[in-house]
C-alpha positions in Angstrom: 11.7 -142.5 37.2 15.0 -142.3 39.2 18.6 -142.1 38.2 21.8 -142.8 39.8 25.3 -144.3 38.9 24.5 -144.0 35.2 21.4 -146.3 35.6 17.9 -145.0 34.8 15.0 -146.8 36.3 11.4 -146.8 35.0 8.4 -148.6 36.5 5.5 -149.2 34.0 2.9 -151.7 32.9 3.7 -151.2 29.2 6.8 -149.8 27.5 7.2 -148.6 24.0 10.7 -148.3 22.6 11.2 -146.0 19.4 14.2 -144.9 17.6 15.0 -142.9 14.3 16.2 -146.0 12.6 15.5 -149.8 13.4 17.6 -151.0 16.2 17.7 -154.5 17.9 16.0 -155.0 21.2 17.8 -157.4 23.5 15.9 -159.3 26.1 18.0 -161.5 28.5 20.9 -161.6 26.0 18.7 -162.7 23.0 17.7 -160.5 20.2 14.1 -160.2 20.8 12.9 -157.9 17.9 13.6 -154.4 16.2 12.3 -151.1 17.1 9.6 -149.8 17.3 8.7 -152.5 20.0 6.1 -152.6 22.8 6.7 -154.6 26.0 3.8 -155.3 28.3 4.2 -156.7 32.0 1.9 -159.7 32.6 0.7 -159.8 36.2 1.3 -163.2 38.1 3.6 -164.6 35.3 7.0 -164.5 37.0 7.7 -166.5 40.2 10.7 -165.4 42.3 12.2 -167.6 44.8 13.9 -165.9 47.9 15.7 -167.4 50.8 13.8 -167.2 54.2 
């Protein structure tokens, strides 16, 4: 975990978000679901194009 400029950065394969009361979980501008929510990174499921 690292922090700077008000942003906290985590690196993990699985993330569980919990809260005292149900809160909306936003994924890319869409309401994904409510807490508690678990998110898992799927290996080789994202292609990224970069300039040479």
